[in-house]
Backbone as JSON, one array per atom type, in Angstrom:
{
  "sequence": "XXXXXXXXXXXXXXXXXXXXXXXXXXXXXXXXXXXXXXXXXXXXXXXXXXXXXXXXXXXXXXXXXXXXXXXXXXXXXXXXXXXXXXXX",
  "N": [[47.07, 42.16, 21.14], [48.47, 40.6, 23.02], [47.61, 41.84, 25.33], [44.89, 41.12, 25.37], [45.06, 38.35, 25.83], [46.25, 38.36, 28.34], [44.23, 39.65, 29.75], [42.24, 37.72, 29.56], [43.37, 35.7, 31.1], [43.39, 36.93, 33.6], [40.64, 37.22, 33.97], [39.92, 34.54, 34.19], [41.22, 33.84, 36.56], [39.9, 35.57, 38.31], [37.32, 34.47, 38.22], [37.8, 31.98, 39.39], [38.61, 32.75, 41.97], [36.29, 34.08, 42.81], [34.38, 32.05, 42.75], [35.43, 30.36, 44.61], [36.5, 27.86, 44.38], [38.6, 25.29, 43.07], [39.62, 24.0, 39.87], [38.68, 20.65, 39.47], [40.81, 18.54, 38.67], [42.78, 16.6, 39.0], [45.28, 16.77, 38.05], [48.64, 17.51, 38.61], [50.52, 20.47, 39.5], [53.12, 20.33, 38.63], [52.97, 18.42, 36.57], [51.25, 19.81, 34.86], [52.84, 22.03, 34.19], [54.85, 20.71, 32.85], [53.48, 19.74, 30.61], [52.91, 22.15, 29.3], [55.46, 22.93, 28.86], [57.02, 24.6, 30.5], [58.57, 26.22, 33.38], [58.0, 25.12, 36.77], [57.42, 27.2, 38.49], [56.37, 29.31, 36.98], [55.19, 32.54, 35.84], [52.04, 34.36, 35.35], [51.95, 35.52, 32.75], [53.82, 33.94, 31.36], [52.61, 31.41, 31.49], [50.22, 31.88, 30.05], [51.25, 32.64, 27.57], [52.7, 30.33, 26.79], [50.6, 28.51, 26.7], [49.04, 29.62, 24.62], [50.75, 29.32, 22.39], [51.04, 26.52, 22.28], [48.4, 25.56, 22.08], [47.7, 26.47, 19.61], [48.95, 24.66, 17.99], [47.84, 22.15, 18.66], [45.1, 22.33, 18.49], [41.87, 21.24, 17.4], [40.99, 22.44, 15.0], [43.29, 22.94, 13.65], [44.39, 20.55, 12.99], [44.9, 19.03, 15.23], [43.76, 17.08, 18.09], [40.63, 16.86, 19.88], [41.03, 15.85, 22.46], [43.74, 16.36, 23.05], [43.74, 19.16, 22.95], [41.99, 19.69, 25.07], [43.49, 18.72, 27.21], [45.68, 20.47, 27.19], [44.35, 22.87, 27.75], [43.41, 22.22, 30.29], [45.82, 22.01, 31.69], [46.65, 24.68, 31.62], [44.59, 25.84, 33.19], [45.02, 24.62, 35.7], [47.55, 25.62, 36.41], [47.06, 28.4, 36.45], [45.21, 28.49, 38.51], [46.8, 27.66, 40.65], [48.62, 29.78, 40.78], [46.87, 31.86, 41.44], [46.08, 31.04, 43.99], [48.45, 31.27, 45.38], [48.77, 33.98, 45.51], [46.87, 34.83, 47.26]],
  "CA": [[46.78, 40.75, 21.26], [49.01, 40.15, 24.3], [46.73, 42.39, 26.36], [43.67, 40.31, 25.42], [45.39, 37.09, 26.48], [46.46, 38.67, 29.75], [42.91, 39.94, 30.31], [41.54, 36.44, 29.68], [43.95, 35.01, 32.25], [42.91, 37.62, 34.8], [39.23, 36.87, 34.1], [39.86, 33.16, 34.69], [41.61, 33.88, 37.97], [38.81, 36.21, 39.03], [36.24, 33.5, 38.34], [38.21, 30.97, 40.36], [38.56, 33.37, 43.3], [34.9, 34.38, 43.14], [33.66, 30.8, 43.0], [36.01, 29.75, 45.79], [36.87, 26.47, 44.16], [39.61, 25.04, 42.06], [39.22, 22.94, 38.94], [38.94, 19.3, 39.97], [41.41, 17.93, 37.5], [43.65, 15.5, 39.32], [46.58, 17.05, 37.43], [49.5, 18.28, 39.49], [51.11, 21.66, 38.89], [54.35, 19.89, 37.94], [52.54, 17.79, 35.33], [50.72, 20.87, 34.0], [53.98, 22.79, 33.68], [55.53, 19.84, 31.89], [52.67, 19.73, 29.38], [53.1, 23.43, 28.62], [56.88, 23.12, 28.59], [57.51, 25.76, 31.25], [59.02, 25.94, 34.74], [56.93, 24.95, 37.76], [57.12, 28.48, 39.15], [56.15, 30.32, 35.95], [54.2, 33.57, 36.15], [50.83, 34.33, 34.54], [52.25, 35.8, 31.35], [54.5, 32.78, 30.8], [51.61, 30.36, 31.34], [49.32, 32.25, 28.97], [52.0, 32.61, 26.3], [52.98, 28.93, 26.46], [49.31, 27.92, 26.33], [48.66, 30.14, 23.3], [51.59, 28.7, 21.36], [50.79, 25.09, 22.18], [47.03, 25.3, 21.63], [47.68, 26.72, 18.16], [49.44, 23.45, 17.32], [47.07, 20.94, 18.96], [43.67, 22.59, 18.36], [41.26, 20.43, 16.35], [40.88, 23.18, 13.74], [44.59, 22.97, 12.98], [44.88, 19.18, 12.81], [45.06, 18.34, 16.5], [42.59, 16.35, 18.55], [39.94, 17.49, 21.02], [41.62, 15.39, 23.72], [44.98, 17.11, 23.29], [43.37, 20.54, 23.26], [41.42, 19.71, 26.42], [44.59, 18.51, 28.15], [46.44, 21.72, 27.24], [43.52, 23.83, 28.48], [43.4, 21.8, 31.69], [47.12, 22.39, 32.25], [46.6, 26.13, 31.85], [43.7, 26.11, 34.31], [45.67, 24.17, 36.93], [48.62, 26.56, 36.75], [46.48, 29.69, 36.82], [44.6, 28.33, 39.84], [47.9, 27.63, 41.62], [49.13, 31.15, 40.89], [45.91, 32.68, 42.17], [46.12, 30.63, 45.39], [49.68, 31.79, 45.98], [48.63, 35.42, 45.69], [45.92, 35.16, 48.34]],
  "C": [[47.26, 40.22, 22.62], [48.14, 40.62, 25.45], [45.47, 41.55, 26.5], [43.92, 38.97, 26.1], [45.58, 37.28, 27.98], [45.12, 38.93, 30.43], [42.11, 38.65, 30.49], [42.06, 35.65, 30.88], [43.45, 35.63, 33.55], [41.44, 37.28, 35.04], [39.07, 35.46, 34.65], [40.2, 33.11, 36.17], [40.51, 34.51, 38.81], [37.67, 35.24, 39.25], [36.57, 32.46, 39.4], [38.13, 31.54, 41.78], [37.13, 33.63, 43.74], [34.14, 33.11, 43.5], [34.18, 30.08, 44.24], [36.37, 28.29, 45.61], [37.89, 26.36, 43.04], [39.1, 23.99, 41.08], [39.6, 21.57, 39.49], [39.52, 18.47, 38.83], [42.21, 16.68, 37.81], [45.04, 15.67, 38.72], [47.4, 17.89, 38.4], [50.06, 19.49, 38.74], [52.38, 21.29, 38.12], [54.0, 19.26, 36.59], [52.02, 18.84, 34.35], [51.85, 21.69, 33.39], [54.74, 22.0, 32.64], [54.79, 19.8, 30.56], [52.89, 21.01, 28.59], [54.56, 23.73, 28.31], [57.48, 24.34, 29.27], [57.95, 25.31, 32.64], [57.82, 25.84, 35.69], [56.5, 26.27, 38.38], [56.9, 29.61, 38.16], [55.08, 31.33, 36.38], [53.04, 33.5, 35.15], [51.14, 34.53, 33.06], [52.93, 34.62, 30.66], [53.52, 31.65, 30.55], [50.72, 30.66, 30.13], [50.03, 32.17, 27.63], [52.29, 31.18, 25.86], [51.69, 28.22, 26.01], [48.91, 28.34, 24.91], [49.44, 29.46, 22.19], [51.26, 27.23, 21.18], [49.39, 24.8, 21.65], [46.9, 25.57, 20.13], [48.11, 25.48, 17.39], [48.51, 22.25, 17.51], [45.56, 21.15, 18.85], [43.08, 21.76, 17.23], [41.14, 21.14, 14.99], [42.19, 23.23, 12.97], [45.22, 21.57, 12.87], [45.12, 18.41, 14.08], [43.81, 17.57, 16.87], [41.92, 17.08, 19.7], [40.55, 17.09, 22.36], [42.9, 16.15, 24.05], [44.68, 18.55, 23.67], [42.81, 20.66, 24.67], [42.51, 19.56, 27.47], [45.42, 19.78, 28.31], [45.64, 22.79, 28.01], [43.47, 23.5, 29.97], [44.71, 22.18, 32.38], [47.15, 23.88, 32.55], [45.76, 26.45, 33.08], [44.33, 25.74, 35.65], [46.74, 25.18, 37.36], [48.08, 27.93, 37.14], [45.82, 29.63, 38.19], [45.68, 28.32, 40.91], [48.45, 29.03, 41.84], [48.17, 32.0, 41.69], [45.88, 32.32, 43.65], [47.35, 31.19, 46.09], [49.56, 33.28, 46.27], [47.68, 35.78, 46.81], [46.46, 34.8, 49.68]]
}
C-alpha cells in the first residue's frame, strides 16, 4: 500500500515536470503544510502519508465535505510541486 501511494506521488511530480507548470492555487507552501499538519520542509513520503491520513477523515464518503477534501488535495499538490521544483 505504501508503495502505491509513493508511486502516485511520483506520477504527480512527473506530470508537473512534464507539463512545465505548477498548480495555480494561491496557497503558500507554509499554509499547505499547516493544513496537512507537517513541517514546511517535509519530504515526499511525509506529505503523502499525512495526506492519506487526513483525506480518510475529511473525504465526503466518510462524512466530510467536498470542500475540505479539495483543500486537502490542493495542499498535497502545492507541497509536491514545491518538492519537485527544489529537485530540479
